[in-house]
C-alpha positions in Angstrom: -110.2 -12.1 -41.1 -109.8 -13.6 -37.6 -107.5 -16.3 -36.3 -105.0 -16.3 -39.2 -102.5 -19.1 -38.9 -99.5 -20.0 -41.1 -101.6 -22.0 -43.5 -104.2 -19.3 -43.9 -101.4 -16.7 -44.6 -99.9 -19.0 -47.2 -103.2 -19.3 -49.0 -103.8 -15.6 -48.9 -100.4 -15.1 -50.5 -101.4 -17.5 -53.2 -104.6 -15.6 -53.7 -102.7 -12.4 -54.2 -100.4 -14.1 -56.7 -103.5 -15.2 -58.7 -104.7 -11.7 -58.8 -101.3 -10.4 -59.9 -101.5 -12.8 -62.8 -104.5 -10.9 -64.0 -106.9 -13.7 -63.1 -110.2 -13.5 -61.2 -110.1 -16.2 -58.5 -113.9 -15.9 -58.0 -115.4 -15.7 -61.5 -119.1 -15.3 -62.1 -119.8 -18.7 -63.8 -118.3 -21.8 -65.5 -119.8 -23.6 -68.5 -120.3 -27.1 -67.1 -121.2 -29.9 -69.5 -120.6 -33.0 -67.4 -120.7 -34.1 -63.7 -118.7 -37.0 -62.3 -121.6 -39.5 -62.5 -122.2 -38.8 -66.2 -118.5 -39.0 -67.0 -118.1 -42.4 -65.3 -121.3 -43.7 -66.8 -120.1 -42.8 -70.3 -116.4 -43.3 -69.7 -115.8 -45.9 -72.5 -117.8 -43.9 -75.1 -116.0 -40.7 -74.1 -112.6 -42.5 -74.2 -113.3 -43.8 -77.7 -114.7 -40.5 -79.2 -112.2 -38.2 -77.4 -115.2 -35.9 -77.0 -114.4 -32.6 -75.3 -115.3 -32.5 -71.6 -115.9 -29.7 -69.1 -116.0 -30.7 -65.4 -115.8 -28.9 -62.1 -115.4 -29.6 -58.5 -113.5 -29.1 -55.2 -110.0 -30.4 -55.0 -109.9 -33.2 -52.3 -106.6 -34.7 -53.3 -103.5 -32.9 -54.8 -100.3 -34.6 -55.8 -97.9 -32.6 -58.0 -94.6 -34.1 -59.2 -92.6 -31.7 -61.3 -94.5 -31.1 -64.5 -97.4 -33.5 -63.8 -100.2 -33.0 -61.3 -102.8 -35.5 -60.2 -105.9 -34.1 -58.6 -109.2 -35.6 -57.4 -112.2 -33.3 -57.9 -115.3 -33.9 -55.9 -118.8 -32.7 -57.0 -122.3 -33.5 -55.9 -122.2 -37.0 -57.3 -118.8 -38.3 -56.4 -115.1 -37.8 -57.3 -113.0 -38.2 -60.4 -109.2 -37.8 -61.1 -108.0 -35.1 -63.4 -104.4 -34.9 -64.6 -102.7 -31.7 -65.6 -99.4 -31.9 -67.5 -97.2 -28.9 -68.2 -96.8 -30.1 -71.8 -100.6 -30.1 -72.4 -101.8 -26.8 -70.8 -100.6 -23.3 -71.3 -97.8 -22.0 -69.1 -100.2 -19.6 -67.4 -102.6 -22.5 -66.6 -99.7 -24.6 -65.1 -98.7 -21.7 -63.0 -102.2 -21.8 -61.5 -101.8 -25.6 -61.0 -98.7 -25.0 -59.0 -100.4 -22.8 -56.5 -103.6 -24.8 -56.0 -104.5 -26.2 -52.6 -106.8 -28.9 -51.3 -110.2 -27.2 -50.9 -110.0 -25.0 -54.0 -112.7 -25.2 -56.6 -111.6 -25.5 -60.2 -113.1 -26.1 -63.6 -111.3 -28.1 -66.3 -111.7 -28.8 -70.0 -110.2 -31.8 -71.7 -110.9 -35.4 -72.7 -111.2 -38.8 -71.1 -108.2 -41.1 -70.9 -106.8 -43.9 -68.7 -103.6 -43.7 -66.7 -100.9 -46.4 -66.7 -102.7 -48.0 -63.7 -105.9 -48.1 -65.7 -107.8 -45.3 -63.9 -110.3 -43.3 -65.9 -109.3 -39.7 -65.6 -109.7 -36.4 -67.3 -106.7 -35.2 -69.4 -106.7 -31.4 -68.7 -106.2 -29.1 -71.7 -107.5 -26.0 -70.0 -108.1 -25.0 -66.4 -109.9 -22.2 -64.5 -109.9 -21.2 -60.9 -113.5 -21.0 -59.6 -112.9 -20.3 -55.9 -109.8 -20.0 -53.8 -110.3 -21.5 -50.4 -108.4 -19.4 -47.9 -108.9 -21.8 -45.0 -107.5 -25.4 -45.2 -110.0 -28.3 -45.1 -109.4 -30.9 -42.3 -108.9 -33.6 -44.9 -108.2 -37.0 -43.2 -104.6 -38.3 -43.7 -103.7 -41.7 -44.9 -100.7 -44.0 -44.7 -99.8 -47.6 -45.3 -98.7 -49.5 -42.1 -96.0 -52.1 -41.9 -98.5 -54.9 -42.7 -99.6 -53.1 -45.9 -102.9 -51.9 -44.4 -104.4 -48.5 -45.3 -104.7 -46.4 -42.1 -106.8 -43.3 -41.9 -106.2 -40.7 -39.1 -107.1 -37.1 -38.2 -110.7 -37.8 -39.4 -113.3 -35.1 -39.2 -115.4 -37.0 -36.6 -115.9 -34.7 -33.6 -119.7 -34.6 -33.3 -120.1 -31.0 -32.0 -117.8 -29.7 -34.7 -119.5 -31.7 -37.4 -122.9 -30.2 -36.5 -121.5 -26.6 -36.3 -119.6 -26.9 -39.5 -122.0 -29.1 -41.5 -120.6 -27.7 -44.7 -117.3 -29.4 -44.0 -119.1 -32.5 -42.8 -120.8 -32.8 -46.2 -117.5 -32.4 -48.0 -115.5 -34.9 -45.9 -118.1 -37.6 -44.9 -119.9 -39.3 -47.8 -122.1 -41.2 -45.4 -123.5 -37.9 -44.1 -124.1 -36.6 -47.6 -126.0 -39.9 -48.3 -128.4 -39.3 -45.4 -129.6 -36.0 -46.9 -129.9 -37.6 -50.4 -132.1 -40.2 -48.8 -134.0 -37.6 -46.8 -134.9 -35.8 -50.1 -136.0 -39.1 -51.7 -138.2 -39.9 -48.7 -139.9 -36.5 -48.7 -140.4 -36.7 -52.5 -141.9 -40.2 -52.1 -144.5 -39.0 -49.6 -145.4 -36.1 -51.8 -145.8 -38.3 -54.9 -148.0 -40.8 -52.9 -150.4 -38.1 -51.7 -150.6 -36.4 -55.1 -151.4 -39.7 -56.6 -154.3 -40.0 -54.1 -155.6 -36.6 -55.4 -154.4 -34.6 -52.4 -153.7 -30.9 -52.8 -150.5 -29.4 -51.4 -151.2 -26.2 -49.5 -149.3 -23.6 -47.4 -150.6 -22.3 -44.1 -149.2 -19.5 -41.8 -146.0 -20.0 -39.8 -146.7 -16.8 -37.9 -150.0 -17.2 -36.1 -152.0 -14.9 -33.9 -153.3 -17.9 -31.9 -151.3 -21.1 -31.6 -152.9 -24.5 -31.4 -153.2 -28.0 -32.8 -150.8 -29.4 -30.2 -150.3 -29.2 -26.5 -146.9 -27.4 -26.6 -145.2 -24.2 -25.4 -144.7 -21.8 -28.3 -142.1 -19.3 -29.4 -143.5 -15.8 -29.5 -142.5 -12.6 -31.3 -143.9 -9.1 -31.7 -145.0 -7.6 -35.0 -144.0 -3.9 -34.8 -146.2 -2.5 -37.6 -149.4 -4.2 -36.4 -148.4 -4.0 -32.7 -149.4 -7.5 -32.0 -148.0 -10.7 -30.5 -147.5 -13.6 -32.9 -146.5 -17.2 -32.3 -144.4 -19.5 -34.4 -146.5 -22.5 -35.5 -146.6 -25.5 -33.1 -148.8 -27.4 -35.6 -150.8 -26.7 -38.7 -153.8 -28.9 -37.8 -156.3 -26.1 -37.3 -155.5 -24.3 -40.5 -155.7 -27.5 -42.6 -159.1 -28.2 -41.1 -160.2 -24.7 -42.2 -159.2 -25.9 -45.7 -161.6 -28.9 -45.3 -164.4 -26.6 -44.3 -163.6 -24.5 -47.4 -164.2 -27.5 -49.6 -160.6 -28.6 -50.3 -161.4 -32.2 -49.6 -157.9 -33.6 -49.5 -155.0 -31.4 -48.4 -151.4 -31.9 -47.1 -148.6 -29.6 -46.0 -144.9 -30.2 -45.2 -144.1 -27.8 -42.4 -141.5 -26.6 -40.0 -142.9 -26.6 -36.5 -141.5 -24.8 -33.5 -141.9 -25.7 -29.8 -140.2 -23.9 -27.0 -139.3 -27.0 -25.1 -136.4 -29.3 -24.3 -133.8 -30.9 -26.6 -132.8 -34.5 -26.6 -131.9 -37.4 -28.9 -135.4 -37.4 -30.6 -136.6 -33.8 -29.9 -135.6 -30.5 -31.4 -137.3 -27.0 -30.9 -137.4 -26.8 -34.7 -138.6 -29.9 -36.6 -140.2 -31.0 -39.8 -143.5 -32.7 -40.2 -146.3 -33.4 -42.6 -150.0 -33.4 -41.9 -152.7 -34.5 -44.3 -156.5 -34.4 -44.0 -159.2 -36.2 -46.0 -162.9 -35.4 -46.0 -165.3 -38.3 -45.7 -162.6 -40.5 -44.1 -162.0 -41.8 -40.6 -159.0 -43.1 -38.6 -159.2 -46.5 -40.2 -158.7 -45.0 -43.7 -155.8 -42.9 -42.4 -154.0 -46.0 -41.0 -153.9 -47.5 -44.5 -152.4 -44.2 -45.9 -149.9 -44.1 -43.0 -148.6 -47.7 -43.4 -148.4 -47.3 -47.2 -146.4 -44.1 -46.9 -143.9 -45.7 -44.6 -143.5 -48.8 -46.7 -142.9 -46.8 -49.9 -140.6 -44.4 -48.1 -138.5 -47.3 -46.7 -138.2 -48.8 -50.2 -137.3 -45.4 -51.7 -134.4 -45.0 -49.2 -133.2 -48.6 -48.9 -134.6 -50.6 -51.7 -136.4 -52.9 -49.3 -139.2 -52.8 -46.7 -136.6 -54.1 -44.1 -134.0 -52.0 -42.4 -131.5 -52.5 -39.5 -131.8 -49.8 -36.9 -129.0 -49.9 -34.3 -128.6 -53.7 -34.8 -132.4 -54.3 -34.7 -134.2 -55.5 -37.8 -137.4 -53.7 -38.5 -139.9 -54.5 -41.3 -142.2 -51.8 -42.6 -144.2 -54.1 -44.9 -148.0 -53.2 -44.7 -150.3 -54.0 -43.1 -149.1 -53.3 -39.6 -150.7 -54.9 -36.5 -153.3 -52.9 -34.5 -153.6 -52.9 -30.7 -155.9 -50.8 -28.5 -154.4 -49.0 -25.6 -156.1 -51.4 -23.2 -154.9 -54.5 -25.2 -151.3 -53.2 -25.2 -151.4 -52.8 -21.4 -152.9 -56.3 -21.0 -150.2 -57.8 -23.3 -147.2 -56.1 -21.8 -148.2 -55.4 -18.2 -150.8 -58.1 -17.7 -153.2 -55.4 -16.3 -157.0 -55.2 -17.1 -157.3 -51.5 -16.8 -160.9 -51.4 -17.9 -161.9 -53.3 -14.7 -159.5 -51.5 -12.4 -160.7 -48.7 -10.1 -158.9 -45.4 -9.8 -157.0 -46.4 -6.6 -155.7 -49.5 -8.3 -154.4 -47.5 -11.2 -152.8 -45.0 -8.8 -151.1 -47.9 -7.1 -149.7 -49.2 -10.3 -148.3 -45.8 -11.1 -146.8 -45.4 -7.6 -145.2 -48.9 -8.0 -143.4 -47.5 -11.0 -142.5 -44.1 -9.5 -144.7 -42.3 -12.0 -146.3 -39.0 -10.9 -149.3 -37.7 -12.9 -148.9 -34.0 -13.8 -151.9 -31.7 -13.3 -155.2 -32.8 -11.9 -156.1 -36.5 -11.6 -157.8 -37.8 -14.8 -158.4 -41.5 -15.2 -157.6 -41.5 -18.9 -154.4 -39.6 -18.4 -153.3 -42.1 -15.8 -154.0 -45.0 -18.1 -151.9 -43.3 -20.8 -149.0 -42.8 -18.3 -149.3 -46.5 -17.5 -149.2 -47.4 -21.2 -146.1 -45.2 -21.7 -144.0 -46.8 -18.9 -145.1 -50.4 -19.5 -145.7 -50.7 -23.3 -143.8 -48.2 -25.4 -140.3 -49.8 -25.2 -141.8 -53.2 -26.4 -143.1 -51.7 -29.6 -140.1 -52.2 -31.9 -141.9 -53.5 -35.0 -144.3 -51.0 -36.6 -147.6 -51.1 -34.6 -150.7 -49.0 -34.5 -151.9 -48.2 -31.0 -155.5 -47.3 -31.3 -158.6 -46.2 -29.3 -157.2 -43.8 -26.7 -158.9 -42.6 -23.5 -161.0 -39.5 -24.2 -158.8 -37.3 -22.0 -155.8 -37.7 -24.5 -156.9 -34.9 -26.8 -159.7 -32.3 -27.3 -159.6 -32.5 -31.1 -160.7 -36.1 -31.7 -164.1 -37.6 -32.4 -165.7 -39.8 -29.7 -165.3 -43.6 -30.4 -168.4 -44.9 -32.1 -168.7 -47.9 -29.8 -167.3 -46.6 -26.4 -167.9 -43.0 -25.2 -164.9 -43.3 -22.8 -162.5 -43.5 -25.8 -161.7 -41.5 -28.9 -160.9 -42.6 -32.4 -157.2 -41.8 -32.2 -154.1 -43.9 -33.3 -150.4 -43.4 -32.6 -148.0 -45.6 -34.7 -144.9 -46.9 -32.8 -141.6 -48.0 -34.2 -138.4 -48.8 -32.2 -140.3 -47.8 -29.1 -140.9 -44.3 -30.5 -144.2 -42.6 -31.3 -143.8 -41.6 -35.0 -147.1 -40.0 -35.7 -150.6 -39.2 -34.6 -154.0 -39.4 -36.2 -157.7 -38.9 -35.5 -161.2 -39.3 -36.8 -161.4 -35.5 -36.5 -164.0 -33.9 -34.1 -166.4 -31.9 -36.3 -169.2 -31.2 -33.7 -168.7 -27.5 -33.1 -170.6 -27.5 -29.8 -168.6 -30.4 -28.4 -165.4 -28.9 -29.7 -166.0 -25.6 -27.9 -166.8 -27.5 -24.7 -163.6 -29.5 -24.8 -161.4 -26.5 -25.6 -163.0 -24.5 -22.8 -162.3 -27.3 -20.4 -158.7 -27.4 -21.5 -158.4 -23.6 -21.2 -159.7 -23.8 -17.6 -157.1 -26.4 -16.8 -154.5 -24.0 -18.2 -155.8 -21.2 -15.9 -155.2 -23.7 -13.1 -151.6 -23.9 -13.9 -151.4 -26.9 -16.2 -148.6 -26.7 -18.8 -149.0 -27.2 -22.5 -152.5 -26.1 -23.1 -153.4 -23.8 -25.9 -155.7 -20.8 -26.1 -159.2 -20.6 -27.6 -159.1 -20.1 -31.3 -162.4 -18.4 -32.1 -161.7 -18.2 -35.8 -161.2 -22.0 -35.9 -164.4 -22.6 -34.0 -166.3 -20.3 -36.3 -165.0 -22.3 -39.2 -166.3 -25.6 -38.0 -169.5 -24.0 -36.9 -169.9 -23.3 -40.6 -169.8 -27.1 -41.2 -167.0 -29.6 -41.5 -167.6 -33.0 -43.0 -166.4 -36.2 -41.4 -162.6 -36.1 -41.7 -159.5 -38.2 -41.0 -156.3 -36.5 -40.2 -152.6 -37.6 -39.8 -149.4 -36.0 -38.6 -146.0 -37.6 -39.2 -142.7 -36.5 -37.7 -140.4 -36.3 -40.7 -137.1 -36.2 -38.6 -137.8 -39.3 -36.7 -138.8 -41.0 -39.9 -135.5 -40.1 -41.5 -133.6 -41.2 -38.3 -135.1 -44.7 -38.6 -134.9 -45.1 -42.3 -131.2 -43.9 -42.4 -130.1 -45.6 -39.2 -129.1 -42.4 -37.4 -128.9 -42.1 -33.6 -130.0 -38.5 -33.0 -132.3 -36.0 -34.6 -129.4 -33.7 -35.2 -127.9 -36.3 -37.6 -130.8 -35.8 -40.0 -131.1 -32.0 -39.7 -128.7 -30.2 -42.0 -128.1 -27.3 -39.6 -129.4 -28.3 -36.2 -129.8 -25.8 -33.4 -126.7 -25.7 -31.2 -125.9 -23.8 -28.0 -123.5 -20.9 -28.9 -119.8 -21.4 -28.4 -118.2 -18.8 -26.1 -116.7 -16.9 -29.0 -120.2 -16.7 -30.7 -121.7 -15.5 -27.5 -119.1 -12.8 -27.1 -119.6 -11.6 -30.6 -123.3 -11.3 -30.1 -122.9 -9.3 -27.0 
């Protein structure tokens, strides 16, 4: 064991004493009958009946005075005081009580009672060590100042340490734990909505011989037995469309996607998403699903369609407003891009110091103009629809304007929080567009993806009209739980190694 300090040595000595007493400090199981939530919900009934209780948790407060010890045990649902008196437990059990530390896990048996101060507590009649913590927890300290105010100091608040030691973050910061409870409820709400709409949940490959479905740089690995290069999934779109071809008319999948790109406040190389596809539907139908999902998820997490995100009130009540890309640019930049020539669009980009990556394409230039002039205005949930055809090779041409595609991106708080299409199902046009993209990649353009002949073969076999949606789960959780960075909503976010970790790896 590395970096032993005096506190660790003292705990190791206590561990040895427990073993010398003939006790196992790490038993195989404990018969648990109650959790803290159940005990508090039924406290009066348990108090009256004197029913036997078994309860377990981690010690987060320990105060022993002579032959009486007051402890707070914390479990998944909250905390509860337990009181061990030397007169009520065996001498052996009280010897264990005397050498307990904050951070230890114990199980107790007893009954409900109230202290002199009226606090509902468990009267301990039996006690069992469940896990001896040999490192101290950085429990915040409290004191009462001269004015009688409760002052907390030495809190576990350093951001880098919290991310690296999320297990301690969960123990010490209830607000962090609440974020992940809400995350679970949100995901479950999405699943329940789609199942109620007769969608089928499926699983598609994480390791793929050809990556695709998004313009992104992949992570690659090598399969030794098959002697082949494989890629971690950047998106699951192309596999879910294969499901539609196969006659699974409504499918969805929660996935982890991986993109070998930068990290910032809203981007992570590993992130969670959901995509769902519906045969015989178009992007109008998918907008209805999208706004319904967000409204229900917001209510599940917060009890209301309204939230406050970083001091800004946002209302997810459906229906959401719709603006075309052209309408948004007119509204927020007062530009009629439809009637502007290429030189005029270039001039507007130059005015804003925006350089277009890759070869000049009018549609791309319009999208760049939209991003710099419009996105930051889109605070309330809004669908931006009808994109220039250059935006994606996987979307169906707009039924009224061949220069556009039937795509929408929803925006909240100035962020894009999803993407959806009337999916392209013309196999000849699909091949043509993917070949054009491949050619641009050969010319040095970043974030193109290779030709997936198996996918093309699938839609050549016939794919019905289909609507498809992708939602970034992490950004959704950020908004609905009022968190500032994507790392705040990922239990164990990717971190650059500390020096000691790097040295150990080497």
